[in-house]
TISELUM-948568 format. One record per residue (C-alpha): residue number from 1; residue in three letters; x, y, z. Coordinates in nm, 3 decimals. Layout:
N
<n=NUM, res=ALA, x=X, y=Y, z=Z>
...
//
This chain:
278
<n=1, res=UNK, x=3.687, y=3.106, z=0.233>
<n=2, res=UNK, x=3.775, y=2.739, z=0.261>
<n=3, res=UNK, x=3.908, y=2.561, z=0.002>
<n=4, res=UNK, x=3.689, y=2.284, z=-0.095>
<n=5, res=UNK, x=3.848, y=1.969, z=-0.263>
<n=6, res=UNK, x=3.684, y=1.734, z=-0.528>
<n=7, res=UNK, x=3.738, y=1.448, z=-0.307>
<n=8, res=UNK, x=3.513, y=1.635, z=-0.054>
<n=9, res=UNK, x=3.262, y=1.718, z=-0.264>
<n=10, res=UNK, x=3.253, y=1.351, z=-0.403>
<n=11, res=UNK, x=3.241, y=1.247, z=-0.055>
<n=12, res=UNK, x=2.957, y=1.427, z=0.036>
<n=13, res=UNK, x=2.770, y=1.339, z=-0.317>
<n=14, res=UNK, x=2.825, y=0.962, z=-0.212>
<n=15, res=UNK, x=2.682, y=1.009, z=0.149>
<n=16, res=UNK, x=2.368, y=1.222, z=0.051>
<n=17, res=UNK, x=2.304, y=1.129, z=-0.339>
<n=18, res=UNK, x=2.279, y=1.470, z=-0.446>
<n=19, res=UNK, x=2.424, y=1.633, z=-0.735>
<n=20, res=UNK, x=2.785, y=1.735, z=-0.755>
<n=21, res=UNK, x=2.701, y=2.107, z=-0.778>
<n=22, res=UNK, x=2.447, y=2.103, z=-0.482>
<n=23, res=UNK, x=2.682, y=1.924, z=-0.258>
<n=24, res=UNK, x=2.973, y=2.176, z=-0.393>
<n=25, res=UNK, x=2.749, y=2.490, z=-0.298>
<n=26, res=UNK, x=2.650, y=2.333, z=0.038>
<n=27, res=UNK, x=3.027, y=2.285, z=0.145>
<n=28, res=UNK, x=3.126, y=2.662, z=0.029>
<n=29, res=UNK, x=2.809, y=2.785, z=0.220>
<n=30, res=UNK, x=2.938, y=2.548, z=0.550>
<n=31, res=UNK, x=3.290, y=2.663, z=0.483>
<n=32, res=UNK, x=3.407, y=2.319, z=0.439>
<n=33, res=UNK, x=3.218, y=2.176, z=0.774>
<n=34, res=UNK, x=3.103, y=1.818, z=0.653>
<n=35, res=UNK, x=2.839, y=1.757, z=0.911>
<n=36, res=UNK, x=2.701, y=2.174, z=0.864>
<n=37, res=UNK, x=2.678, y=2.111, z=0.495>
<n=38, res=UNK, x=2.471, y=1.775, z=0.541>
<n=39, res=UNK, x=2.226, y=1.992, z=0.753>
<n=40, res=UNK, x=2.211, y=2.260, z=0.471>
<n=41, res=UNK, x=2.125, y=2.003, z=0.222>
<n=42, res=UNK, x=1.859, y=1.853, z=0.468>
<n=43, res=UNK, x=1.699, y=2.205, z=0.483>
<n=44, res=UNK, x=1.715, y=2.228, z=0.108>
<n=45, res=UNK, x=1.502, y=1.898, z=0.097>
<n=46, res=UNK, x=1.273, y=2.035, z=0.349>
<n=47, res=UNK, x=1.194, y=2.332, z=0.156>
<n=48, res=UNK, x=1.141, y=2.121, z=-0.169>
<n=49, res=UNK, x=0.922, y=1.892, z=0.031>
<n=50, res=UNK, x=0.678, y=2.183, z=0.152>
<n=51, res=UNK, x=0.673, y=2.324, z=-0.217>
<n=52, res=UNK, x=0.565, y=1.952, z=-0.355>
<n=53, res=UNK, x=0.333, y=1.903, z=-0.069>
<n=54, res=UNK, x=0.017, y=1.999, z=-0.276>
<n=55, res=UNK, x=0.145, y=1.808, z=-0.579>
<n=56, res=UNK, x=-0.029, y=1.472, z=-0.683>
<n=57, res=UNK, x=0.184, y=1.166, z=-0.613>
<n=58, res=UNK, x=-0.015, y=0.922, z=-0.830>
<n=59, res=UNK, x=0.270, y=0.688, z=-0.954>
<n=60, res=UNK, x=0.456, y=0.466, z=-0.717>
<n=61, res=UNK, x=0.579, y=0.102, z=-0.628>
<n=62, res=UNK, x=0.308, y=-0.129, z=-0.425>
<n=63, res=UNK, x=0.411, y=-0.425, z=-0.247>
<n=64, res=UNK, x=0.318, y=-0.703, z=0.006>
<n=65, res=UNK, x=0.556, y=-0.893, z=0.176>
<n=66, res=UNK, x=0.544, y=-1.191, z=0.504>
<n=67, res=UNK, x=0.748, y=-1.253, z=0.791>
<n=68, res=UNK, x=0.973, y=-1.577, z=0.776>
<n=69, res=UNK, x=0.705, y=-1.818, z=0.894>
<n=70, res=UNK, x=0.423, y=-1.678, z=0.730>
<n=71, res=UNK, x=0.212, y=-1.556, z=1.018>
<n=72, res=UNK, x=0.249, y=-1.161, z=0.957>
<n=73, res=UNK, x=0.251, y=-0.945, z=0.681>
<n=74, res=UNK, x=0.216, y=-0.592, z=0.526>
<n=75, res=UNK, x=0.140, y=-0.396, z=0.216>
<n=76, res=UNK, x=0.263, y=-0.072, z=0.152>
<n=77, res=UNK, x=0.247, y=0.216, z=-0.116>
<n=78, res=UNK, x=0.531, y=0.422, z=-0.173>
<n=79, res=UNK, x=0.409, y=0.700, z=-0.395>
<n=80, res=UNK, x=0.588, y=0.932, z=-0.681>
<n=81, res=UNK, x=0.502, y=1.178, z=-0.916>
<n=82, res=UNK, x=0.594, y=0.987, z=-1.240>
<n=83, res=UNK, x=0.653, y=0.635, z=-1.337>
<n=84, res=UNK, x=1.022, y=0.744, z=-1.419>
<n=85, res=UNK, x=1.102, y=0.733, z=-1.046>
<n=86, res=UNK, x=0.846, y=0.466, z=-0.932>
<n=87, res=UNK, x=1.050, y=0.246, z=-1.191>
<n=88, res=UNK, x=1.381, y=0.348, z=-1.071>
<n=89, res=UNK, x=1.581, y=0.073, z=-0.897>
<n=90, res=UNK, x=1.698, y=0.307, z=-0.571>
<n=91, res=UNK, x=1.316, y=0.404, z=-0.533>
<n=92, res=UNK, x=1.234, y=0.047, z=-0.519>
<n=93, res=UNK, x=1.535, y=-0.046, z=-0.298>
<n=94, res=UNK, x=1.406, y=0.245, z=-0.075>
<n=95, res=UNK, x=1.024, y=0.114, z=-0.043>
<n=96, res=UNK, x=1.190, y=-0.225, z=0.014>
<n=97, res=UNK, x=1.393, y=-0.105, z=0.322>
<n=98, res=UNK, x=1.057, y=0.099, z=0.462>
<n=99, res=UNK, x=0.866, y=-0.235, z=0.411>
<n=100, res=UNK, x=1.106, y=-0.466, z=0.568>
<n=101, res=UNK, x=1.157, y=-0.217, z=0.866>
<n=102, res=UNK, x=0.769, y=-0.181, z=0.903>
<n=103, res=UNK, x=0.730, y=-0.579, z=0.906>
<n=104, res=UNK, x=0.995, y=-0.590, z=1.149>
<n=105, res=UNK, x=0.845, y=-0.354, z=1.396>
<n=106, res=UNK, x=0.512, y=-0.489, z=1.345>
<n=107, res=UNK, x=0.396, y=-0.130, z=1.263>
<n=108, res=UNK, x=0.021, y=-0.080, z=1.257>
<n=109, res=UNK, x=-0.045, y=0.244, z=1.080>
<n=110, res=UNK, x=0.134, y=0.451, z=0.780>
<n=111, res=UNK, x=0.203, y=0.696, z=1.088>
<n=112, res=UNK, x=0.365, y=0.483, z=1.280>
<n=113, res=UNK, x=0.553, y=0.368, z=0.972>
<n=114, res=UNK, x=0.662, y=0.730, z=0.919>
<n=115, res=UNK, x=0.802, y=0.755, z=1.272>
<n=116, res=UNK, x=1.031, y=0.439, z=1.267>
<n=117, res=UNK, x=1.413, y=0.479, z=1.249>
<n=118, res=UNK, x=1.629, y=0.323, z=1.004>
<n=119, res=UNK, x=1.973, y=0.200, z=1.041>
<n=120, res=UNK, x=2.136, y=0.560, z=1.069>
<n=121, res=UNK, x=1.888, y=0.658, z=1.347>
<n=122, res=UNK, x=1.691, y=0.898, z=1.136>
<n=123, res=UNK, x=1.335, y=0.856, z=1.096>
<n=124, res=UNK, x=1.146, y=0.712, z=0.754>
<n=125, res=UNK, x=0.983, y=1.057, z=0.748>
<n=126, res=UNK, x=1.323, y=1.230, z=0.742>
<n=127, res=UNK, x=1.440, y=0.977, z=0.486>
<n=128, res=UNK, x=1.139, y=1.063, z=0.264>
<n=129, res=UNK, x=1.226, y=1.414, z=0.283>
<n=130, res=UNK, x=1.574, y=1.365, z=0.194>
<n=131, res=UNK, x=1.459, y=1.187, z=-0.139>
<n=132, res=UNK, x=1.221, y=1.448, z=-0.192>
<n=133, res=UNK, x=1.497, y=1.692, z=-0.208>
<n=134, res=UNK, x=1.725, y=1.437, z=-0.400>
<n=135, res=UNK, x=1.474, y=1.390, z=-0.684>
<n=136, res=UNK, x=1.267, y=1.687, z=-0.685>
<n=137, res=UNK, x=0.936, y=1.491, z=-0.655>
<n=138, res=UNK, x=0.630, y=1.433, z=-0.394>
<n=139, res=UNK, x=0.695, y=1.099, z=-0.238>
<n=140, res=UNK, x=0.464, y=0.987, z=0.054>
<n=141, res=UNK, x=0.377, y=0.653, z=0.208>
<n=142, res=UNK, x=0.000, y=0.667, z=0.096>
<n=143, res=UNK, x=-0.155, y=0.349, z=0.202>
<n=144, res=UNK, x=-0.040, y=0.078, z=0.469>
<n=145, res=UNK, x=-0.170, y=-0.232, z=0.663>
<n=146, res=UNK, x=-0.019, y=-0.489, z=0.891>
<n=147, res=UNK, x=-0.228, y=-0.819, z=0.923>
<n=148, res=UNK, x=-0.136, y=-1.134, z=1.139>
<n=149, res=UNK, x=-0.321, y=-1.474, z=1.135>
<n=150, res=UNK, x=-0.264, y=-1.830, z=1.150>
<n=151, res=UNK, x=-0.164, y=-1.781, z=0.807>
<n=152, res=UNK, x=-0.072, y=-1.484, z=0.601>
<n=153, res=UNK, x=-0.045, y=-1.497, z=0.204>
<n=154, res=UNK, x=0.095, y=-1.196, z=-0.012>
<n=155, res=UNK, x=0.014, y=-1.162, z=-0.398>
<n=156, res=UNK, x=0.205, y=-0.862, z=-0.590>
<n=157, res=UNK, x=0.055, y=-0.829, z=-0.903>
<n=158, res=UNK, x=0.296, y=-0.801, z=-1.208>
<n=159, res=UNK, x=0.403, y=-0.407, z=-1.272>
<n=160, res=UNK, x=0.372, y=-0.332, z=-0.895>
<n=161, res=UNK, x=0.090, y=-0.090, z=-0.871>
<n=162, res=UNK, x=-0.150, y=-0.377, z=-0.708>
<n=163, res=UNK, x=-0.088, y=-0.603, z=-0.398>
<n=164, res=UNK, x=-0.299, y=-0.795, z=-0.164>
<n=165, res=UNK, x=-0.255, y=-0.985, z=0.167>
<n=166, res=UNK, x=-0.492, y=-1.213, z=0.326>
<n=167, res=UNK, x=-0.512, y=-1.365, z=0.658>
<n=168, res=UNK, x=-0.625, y=-1.745, z=0.697>
<n=169, res=UNK, x=-0.788, y=-1.890, z=0.989>
<n=170, res=UNK, x=-0.588, y=-2.230, z=1.006>
<n=171, res=UNK, x=-0.228, y=-2.313, z=0.873>
<n=172, res=UNK, x=-0.145, y=-2.662, z=0.729>
<n=173, res=UNK, x=-0.144, y=-2.866, z=0.397>
<n=174, res=UNK, x=-0.270, y=-2.677, z=0.079>
<n=175, res=UNK, x=-0.368, y=-2.350, z=0.290>
<n=176, res=UNK, x=-0.075, y=-2.123, z=0.128>
<n=177, res=UNK, x=-0.169, y=-2.270, z=-0.233>
<n=178, res=UNK, x=-0.538, y=-2.167, z=-0.164>
<n=179, res=UNK, x=-0.436, y=-1.850, z=0.036>
<n=180, res=UNK, x=-0.253, y=-1.760, z=-0.299>
<n=181, res=UNK, x=-0.539, y=-1.809, z=-0.493>
<n=182, res=UNK, x=-0.795, y=-1.618, z=-0.273>
<n=183, res=UNK, x=-0.510, y=-1.341, z=-0.263>
<n=184, res=UNK, x=-0.536, y=-1.325, z=-0.646>
<n=185, res=UNK, x=-0.928, y=-1.307, z=-0.636>
<n=186, res=UNK, x=-0.893, y=-1.005, z=-0.418>
<n=187, res=UNK, x=-0.659, y=-0.820, z=-0.639>
<n=188, res=UNK, x=-0.860, y=-0.907, z=-0.947>
<n=189, res=UNK, x=-1.194, y=-0.835, z=-0.821>
<n=190, res=UNK, x=-1.143, y=-0.606, z=-0.522>
<n=191, res=UNK, x=-1.408, y=-0.712, z=-0.285>
<n=192, res=UNK, x=-1.503, y=-0.469, z=-0.022>
<n=193, res=UNK, x=-1.548, y=-0.698, z=0.255>
<n=194, res=UNK, x=-1.476, y=-1.019, z=0.381>
<n=195, res=UNK, x=-1.862, y=-1.105, z=0.439>
<n=196, res=UNK, x=-2.145, y=-0.901, z=0.472>
<n=197, res=UNK, x=-2.108, y=-0.808, z=0.849>
<n=198, res=UNK, x=-1.773, y=-0.606, z=0.743>
<n=199, res=UNK, x=-1.985, y=-0.383, z=0.471>
<n=200, res=UNK, x=-2.072, y=-0.032, z=0.638>
<n=201, res=UNK, x=-2.437, y=0.056, z=0.704>
<n=202, res=UNK, x=-2.389, y=0.384, z=0.486>
<n=203, res=UNK, x=-2.286, y=0.138, z=0.199>
<n=204, res=UNK, x=-2.550, y=-0.085, z=0.267>
<n=205, res=UNK, x=-2.813, y=0.229, z=0.252>
<n=206, res=UNK, x=-2.677, y=0.365, z=-0.049>
<n=207, res=UNK, x=-2.731, y=0.051, z=-0.233>
<n=208, res=UNK, x=-3.106, y=0.022, z=-0.101>
<n=209, res=UNK, x=-3.142, y=0.382, z=-0.219>
<n=210, res=UNK, x=-2.999, y=0.332, z=-0.579>
<n=211, res=UNK, x=-3.192, y=0.034, z=-0.601>
<n=212, res=UNK, x=-3.522, y=0.181, z=-0.512>
<n=213, res=UNK, x=-3.463, y=0.466, z=-0.746>
<n=214, res=UNK, x=-3.382, y=0.215, z=-1.028>
<n=215, res=UNK, x=-3.703, y=0.029, z=-0.976>
<n=216, res=UNK, x=-3.889, y=0.385, z=-0.968>
<n=217, res=UNK, x=-3.723, y=0.461, z=-1.326>
<n=218, res=UNK, x=-3.857, y=0.120, z=-1.428>
<n=219, res=UNK, x=-4.194, y=0.173, z=-1.340>
<n=220, res=UNK, x=-4.228, y=-0.067, z=-1.098>
<n=221, res=UNK, x=-4.542, y=-0.032, z=-0.847>
<n=222, res=UNK, x=-4.457, y=0.142, z=-0.521>
<n=223, res=UNK, x=-4.568, y=-0.205, z=-0.305>
<n=224, res=UNK, x=-4.282, y=-0.376, z=-0.436>
<n=225, res=UNK, x=-4.010, y=-0.096, z=-0.453>
<n=226, res=UNK, x=-3.853, y=-0.194, z=-0.116>
<n=227, res=UNK, x=-3.845, y=-0.572, z=-0.194>
<n=228, res=UNK, x=-3.655, y=-0.500, z=-0.551>
<n=229, res=UNK, x=-3.427, y=-0.258, z=-0.360>
<n=230, res=UNK, x=-3.336, y=-0.555, z=-0.105>
<n=231, res=UNK, x=-3.292, y=-0.810, z=-0.400>
<n=232, res=UNK, x=-3.047, y=-0.560, z=-0.584>
<n=233, res=UNK, x=-2.856, y=-0.493, z=-0.222>
<n=234, res=UNK, x=-2.852, y=-0.898, z=-0.191>
<n=235, res=UNK, x=-2.666, y=-0.894, z=-0.526>
<n=236, res=UNK, x=-2.439, y=-0.617, z=-0.457>
<n=237, res=UNK, x=-2.313, y=-0.808, z=-0.156>
<n=238, res=UNK, x=-2.266, y=-1.146, z=-0.321>
<n=239, res=UNK, x=-2.074, y=-1.028, z=-0.579>
<n=240, res=UNK, x=-1.886, y=-0.757, z=-0.352>
<n=241, res=UNK, x=-1.802, y=-0.949, z=-0.048>
<n=242, res=UNK, x=-1.522, y=-1.207, z=-0.076>
<n=243, res=UNK, x=-1.635, y=-1.530, z=0.086>
<n=244, res=UNK, x=-1.987, y=-1.496, z=-0.136>
<n=245, res=UNK, x=-1.808, y=-1.396, z=-0.434>
<n=246, res=UNK, x=-1.802, y=-1.679, z=-0.714>
<n=247, res=UNK, x=-1.431, y=-1.842, z=-0.701>
<n=248, res=UNK, x=-1.241, y=-1.690, z=-1.010>
<n=249, res=UNK, x=-1.086, y=-2.044, z=-1.091>
<n=250, res=UNK, x=-1.440, y=-2.194, z=-1.084>
<n=251, res=UNK, x=-1.747, y=-1.985, z=-1.101>
<n=252, res=UNK, x=-1.968, y=-2.265, z=-0.972>
<n=253, res=UNK, x=-1.841, y=-2.254, z=-0.621>
<n=254, res=UNK, x=-1.806, y=-1.942, z=-0.365>
<n=255, res=UNK, x=-1.460, y=-1.857, z=-0.228>
<n=256, res=UNK, x=-1.600, y=-1.962, z=0.125>
<n=257, res=UNK, x=-1.697, y=-2.302, z=-0.045>
<n=258, res=UNK, x=-1.365, y=-2.362, z=-0.214>
<n=259, res=UNK, x=-1.175, y=-2.280, z=0.085>
<n=260, res=UNK, x=-1.400, y=-2.539, z=0.290>
<n=261, res=UNK, x=-1.269, y=-2.777, z=0.027>
<n=262, res=UNK, x=-0.902, y=-2.749, z=0.131>
<n=263, res=UNK, x=-0.977, y=-2.743, z=0.521>
<n=264, res=UNK, x=-1.347, y=-2.760, z=0.676>
<n=265, res=UNK, x=-1.236, y=-2.482, z=0.906>
<n=266, res=UNK, x=-1.029, y=-2.273, z=0.666>
<n=267, res=UNK, x=-1.162, y=-1.923, z=0.578>
<n=268, res=UNK, x=-1.049, y=-1.578, z=0.560>
<n=269, res=UNK, x=-1.016, y=-1.380, z=0.866>
<n=270, res=UNK, x=-0.911, y=-1.030, z=0.714>
<n=271, res=UNK, x=-0.752, y=-0.903, z=0.377>
<n=272, res=UNK, x=-0.616, y=-0.560, z=0.247>
<n=273, res=UNK, x=-0.585, y=-0.460, z=-0.133>
<n=274, res=UNK, x=-0.363, y=-0.157, z=-0.230>
<n=275, res=UNK, x=-0.314, y=-0.017, z=-0.542>
<n=276, res=UNK, x=-0.225, y=0.272, z=-0.749>
<n=277, res=UNK, x=-0.502, y=0.432, z=-0.905>
<n=278, res=UNK, x=-0.482, y=0.519, z=-1.297>
//
């Protein structure tokens, strides 16, 4: 049996971030072979990841970041099972590393994010598996979006459980500040689309169905049920599509009109809101 020194165990611990006893057991099993010990620990992490696969990861860290010139941005949620892990500085640093890598690579989907390689040549997903083995909790990138536009603005809500990203049609004076106002509105009001054209037909049909049923329950005449349902749908669209929502800083105007007051050509091209449901 190979003699395992404390220095070797400590070196393995520094490289993997795992506990001293786990590192010692891996080195003993590997008969002192450092690379083999790392492989043993990674396989252990994979086994833990498989066991945690059906667990709910309802906590985590949400973030939105931009590139240097504010023309691209990403939003990302890295989930964990507990807020203890979510608030850990190492976990937040890991989420930041993934986000920066995703933005640099212009990744479009969370599947692309998981396949990206980090500095050591291993994939994001492999590193996530390592973290699961180290922490003992399910960890995953559960939501992600990439936006590019003439101007992109990010907003991270205090507490890091909500973030929003908004793409704007033009750049220029006052646009960044206006974009932040709109990004904050998105975080607070959770619109379903930029405007009516972005609302799925099944959502519209469902709202018409609900509106008609409400009218029936209220005893309204059959002849006007469809008209009442359409009115309720119109109200839903006004309150739930971004550009027609009342602007939260001045409810006498809409978001669309607020943006036009900054620049007649300024509007929202797309947005993304991500959150950790509580």
